[in-house]
C-alpha positions in Angstrom: 0.1 -0.1 0.0 2.7 2.3 0.8 4.5 2.0 -2.6 1.1 2.3 -4.3 0.4 5.6 -2.4 3.9 6.9 -3.2 3.7 6.2 -7.0 0.1 7.5 -7.2 1.1 10.9 -5.5 4.2 11.2 -7.8 1.9 10.5 -11.0 -0.9 12.4 -9.8 -3.5 9.6 -10.3 -4.4 6.4 -8.8 -3.2 2.9 -10.2 -5.6 1.0 -12.5 -5.1 -2.2 -10.5 -6.1 -0.4 -7.2 -9.8 0.3 -6.9 -10.7 3.9 -6.9 -12.7 3.6 -3.6 -9.5 2.1 -1.8 -7.2 4.7 -3.2 -9.5 7.5 -2.2 -9.6 6.0 1.4 -5.9 5.8 1.4 -5.4 9.4 0.2 -8.1 10.7 2.6 -6.3 9.2 5.6 -3.1 10.8 4.5 -4.8 14.3 4.0 -6.8 14.0 7.3 -3.6 13.2 9.0 -1.9 16.2 7.3 -4.5 18.7 7.9 -5.2 17.7 11.5 -1.5 18.2 12.5 -0.9 14.5 12.9 2.0 13.6 10.8 2.5 10.0 11.6 0.8 8.4 8.6 2.4 10.9 6.1 5.8 10.4 7.7 5.4 6.7 7.5 4.5 7.0 3.6 7.5 9.1 2.6 10.3 8.1 5.1 12.9 5.5 4.2 12.8 2.6 6.5 16.5 2.7 6.9 18.8 5.4 8.6 21.0 7.6 6.4 24.2 5.9 7.9 22.9 2.6 6.5 22.8 3.5 2.9 25.4 3.7 0.3 25.2 7.3 -1.1 24.6 7.7 -4.7 27.3 8.5 -7.0 28.5 12.0 -6.9 27.6 14.0 -10.1 30.4 14.8 -12.6 29.6 18.5 -13.8 32.0 18.3 -16.6 29.2 16.1 -18.3 26.0 17.8 -19.2 23.9 14.9 -18.2 24.3 16.3 -14.7 22.9 19.7 -15.8 19.0 20.1 -15.8 19.7 23.3 -17.7 22.8 24.6 -19.4 23.4 26.7 -22.5 23.2 24.5 -25.5 21.1 21.9 -24.0 17.3 22.0 -24.6 15.4 22.0 -21.1 12.3 23.5 -19.6 14.3 26.6 -18.9 13.6 27.4 -22.7 9.9 27.3 -22.1 7.7 30.4 -22.7 4.2 30.5 -21.5 1.7 31.2 -24.4 0.8 34.8 -24.2 3.9 35.7 -22.3 6.0 38.2 -24.6 9.5 36.7 -25.0 12.4 38.9 -24.6 14.5 39.4 -27.7 17.6 37.2 -27.0 19.5 36.3 -23.9 22.0 38.7 -22.5 25.3 36.9 -23.2 27.0 38.9 -20.4 24.8 37.8 -17.5 24.4 34.3 -15.9 21.5 32.7 -13.8 22.6 29.9 -11.4 19.4 28.1 -10.4 18.8 25.3 -7.9 15.4 23.6 -8.3 13.1 22.4 -5.7 12.3 18.8 -4.4 11.2 16.5 -7.1 12.3 13.4 -5.3 9.5 11.8 -3.4 10.6 8.3 -2.5 11.2 6.1 0.5 14.0 4.1 -1.3 16.9 6.4 -0.2 17.5 9.7 1.7 19.1 11.2 -1.4 18.3 10.9 -5.1 20.7 9.6 -7.8 21.6 12.9 -9.4 21.3 11.5 -12.9 18.3 9.4 -12.5 15.4 11.3 -10.8 12.5 12.7 -12.6 12.2 16.5 -12.9 8.5 16.3 -12.7 6.3 15.9 -9.8 2.6 15.2 -9.6 2.2 16.0 -13.2 3.8 19.3 -12.7 7.2 20.6 -14.0 9.0 22.7 -11.4 12.0 23.2 -13.5 9.8 25.7 -15.6 10.3 28.1 -12.8 13.7 29.0 -14.2 12.0 29.9 -17.5 11.1 33.3 -15.8 14.8 34.0 -16.5 14.6 32.8 -20.2 15.8 35.7 -22.4 17.4 37.4 -19.5 20.7 35.5 -19.2 22.5 32.2 -19.6 21.0 29.6 -17.3 22.8 27.1 -15.3 20.7 24.6 -13.3 22.5 21.6 -11.8 21.1 18.2 -11.1 22.2 17.1 -7.6 21.6 14.3 -5.0 18.8 16.2 -3.5 17.3 15.1 -0.2 14.0 13.3 -0.4 10.9 15.1 0.7 10.7 13.2 4.1 14.0 15.2 5.1 11.6 18.4 5.5 9.3 16.6 7.7 12.0 15.7 10.1 14.1 19.0 10.1 16.8 18.7 12.9 17.0 14.9 12.9 20.4 13.2 12.1 18.9 11.8 8.9 17.5 15.0 7.7 20.7 17.0 8.5 23.0 14.2 6.8 20.7 14.2 3.5 20.7 18.0 3.2 24.4 18.1 3.8 25.0 15.6 0.9 22.7 17.8 -1.4 24.7 20.9 -0.3 27.9 19.1 -1.0 26.7 18.9 -4.9 25.6 22.4 -5.0 28.9 23.7 -3.7 30.7 21.5 -6.2 28.4 22.6 -9.1 28.8 26.3 -8.3 32.6 25.9 -8.0 32.7 24.1 -11.4 30.3 26.8 -13.0 32.6 29.7 -11.4 35.7 27.9 -12.8 34.8 26.8 -16.2 31.6 28.7 -17.3 31.3 32.1 -15.6 34.3 33.7 -17.5 33.8 36.9 -15.2 30.2 37.5 -16.0 27.8 39.2 -13.5 25.4 36.5 -12.1 22.1 36.0 -10.4 21.3 33.1 -7.8 17.9 31.8 -7.7 16.2 28.7 -6.1 12.9 27.4 -4.7 12.1 25.4 -1.6 15.0 22.9 -1.1 16.9 24.8 -3.8 16.6 28.0 -1.9 17.7 26.4 1.4 20.7 25.0 -0.2 21.6 28.4 -1.9 21.1 30.2 1.5 23.8 27.9 2.9 26.1 28.5 -0.2 25.6 32.1 0.4 26.7 31.7 4.0 30.0 30.3 2.8 30.6 32.3 -0.3 29.1 35.8 -0.1 28.2 36.6 3.5 31.3 38.8 4.0 31.5 42.8 4.2 30.1 44.1 1.0 33.5 45.8 0.3 34.9 42.3 0.1 32.0 40.7 -1.6 32.3 39.3 -5.1 31.4 42.3 -7.4 29.8 40.0 -10.0 26.9 38.9 -7.7 23.8 40.8 -8.6 21.0 39.3 -6.4 19.6 36.1 -4.8 16.1 34.9 -5.1 15.8 32.6 -2.2 12.1 31.9 -2.7 9.9 29.5 -0.9 12.2 28.8 2.1 12.6 29.9 5.8 15.3 32.4 5.7 16.0 34.5 8.8 17.8 37.7 8.5 20.0 37.1 11.5 21.3 33.7 9.9 23.7 36.0 7.8 26.2 38.2 9.4 26.7 40.8 6.6 24.4 39.8 3.8 21.2 41.8 3.9 17.7 41.3 2.3 16.9 43.6 -0.5 14.9 46.7 0.8 14.0 48.0 -2.7 13.3 46.8 -6.3 16.7 48.1 -7.8 19.1 47.3 -4.8 21.9 44.7 -5.7 24.3 42.5 -3.7 21.3 41.3 -1.5 18.6 38.6 -1.4 14.9 38.4 -1.5 12.6 35.6 -0.2 8.8 35.0 0.5 6.5 32.2 1.4 3.0 32.5 -0.4 -0.1 31.7 1.7 -3.8 32.3 1.4 -4.8 35.9 2.5 -5.6 35.8 6.2 -4.0 32.6 7.1 -1.6 32.5 10.1 1.8 30.8 11.1 -0.1 28.5 13.1 -1.9 27.2 10.2 1.4 25.8 8.7 3.6 25.4 11.7 3.5 21.5 11.6 4.9 21.5 8.0 7.1 24.8 8.4 9.0 24.7 11.6 10.9 28.0 12.2 8.8 30.0 9.7 8.1 32.6 12.4 10.5 35.5 11.8 11.3 34.5 8.2 12.2 37.3 5.7 9.3 38.6 3.6 9.8 40.8 0.6 6.6 41.7 -1.4 7.3 40.7 -5.0 5.2 43.4 -6.4 6.6 46.3 -4.6 10.0 44.6 -3.7 10.0 46.1 -0.3 11.0 44.3 2.9 7.9 43.5 4.9 6.0 45.4 2.1 2.6 46.8 2.6 -0.4 45.6 0.7 -0.2 46.1 -3.0 -3.1 46.2 -5.3 -4.1 44.1 -8.3 -3.4 47.0 -10.6 0.2 46.9 -9.8 0.7 43.2 -10.3 2.6 42.6 -13.7 1.4 39.0 -14.2 1.1 35.4 -13.1 0.9 32.0 -14.8 -1.2 29.0 -13.3 0.6 25.9 -12.0 1.1 24.5 -15.4 2.9 27.6 -16.4 0.0 28.7 -18.7 -2.6 31.3 -19.1 -0.8 34.5 -18.3 -2.9 36.9 -16.2 -1.9 40.5 -15.2 -3.4 42.7 -12.6 -4.6 39.5 -10.9 -3.0 39.2 -7.6 -3.1 41.3 -4.3 0.0 40.8 -2.0 0.9 41.7 1.6 3.7 40.6 4.0 2.0 39.7 7.4 3.5 37.7 10.1 6.5 36.4 8.1 3.9 35.2 5.4 3.3 36.6 2.0 -0.7 36.8 2.0 -2.0 36.3 -1.5 -5.5 37.1 -2.7 -6.7 36.4 -6.3 -10.0 35.3 -8.0 -10.9 31.7 -7.2 -9.0 29.5 -9.5 -8.2 25.8 -8.9 -5.3 26.0 -11.1 -3.5 28.3 -8.6 -4.0 25.9 -5.7 -2.1 22.9 -4.3 -3.7 19.5 -4.5 -3.0 18.9 -0.8 -3.6 22.2 0.9 -5.6 24.9 -0.8 -4.3 27.6 1.3 -0.7 26.9 0.8 0.5 28.5 -2.3 4.2 27.1 -1.8 4.1 25.5 -5.3 2.9 28.9 -6.8 5.7 31.1 -5.3 7.2 31.7 -8.8 4.1 31.5 -10.8 2.0 34.0 -9.0 4.7 36.6 -9.7 6.2 35.4 -12.9 6.2 38.7 -14.9 7.1 40.6 -11.8 10.3 38.5 -11.2 11.2 38.9 -14.8 10.8 42.6 -14.7 12.7 42.9 -11.4 15.7 40.7 -12.5 16.0 43.1 -15.6 15.8 46.1 -13.5 18.6 44.7 -11.0 20.8 44.0 -13.9 20.3 47.5 -15.0 21.1 48.8 -11.6 24.2 46.6 -11.5 25.3 48.5 -14.7 24.5 51.8 -13.1 21.3 52.8 -14.8 18.5 51.1 -13.0 15.5 53.1 -12.0 12.5 51.5 -10.3 9.0 52.4 -11.2 7.1 54.7 -8.7 5.3 53.0 -6.0 2.0 51.7 -7.2 -1.1 51.1 -5.2 0.6 50.5 -1.9 -1.9 50.8 0.9 
């Protein structure tokens, strides 16, 4: 039953050889467990039965081989995707790079870490790597495959298994970034971007690479989009959150939730979320006030389709980014309709594109943010 549920959740459908009735009962039990803050059933389903120390780690990726890059110039990928109706930029800026770390797509109890070459880049019928398409036409995109920690690692934050699995994933990201800087960067300015596990790993990369006094910091660093992860300002010594739309050598982060929800609604699945940095991705202000729909540049649904402008109201409140938009099931998670985690990029797709271009201009000395719009 455990394997059937896992394979069904990954595929987003129930197996033909399992009756629809029994599948619905199984999934209902999981959802009830989740929503009632009792994680025992969920944890059982997604957690490996062995400890991290008992497994042989998957083979380390070789970043000289394109197979270990989910996206890299010259290789076709979801980073080349352009949502229908979203005007493409003319051509990539060959003098800017984006180093992107994708979120968790490994949803298995087989191992605490994925084989860097073998895991799927899709989950539940969705394609999370399409997030990086927000930078398509902005610069050269580099997105490493890595021995990502399985989803269970995030239900057990602080445990020895979770820490070891995330440390192994971090080892790959550090190696990939070092390889990128040595062989691909060629002195170009760069943007760092991630989501969920990817943002967490980039946060730790930043701690080691760029959390130094600004005068000593790598002058090529433009901005880091650490989206959909718990990031506390005091976890850095020198690196600061971006307080405005055009600022550079800083980072932004937010965690999207339904308007009016509270930290308590998500505490069981997001330990430590209280005090997390929130930058409003419409105004790009730290702890930004409410922004109106008229100021929203554009979103796409969870399939990265159907662009909509002037669609979302947003407000930082109690470490969360409150989001309000017209009722639309294609903007909601299958498991928790008030948690917009999977939509952190999608909801502000055009806003992120415009902001990346603005910060690049600012890096070059000619960036000018648009006047504040509809801030209440």
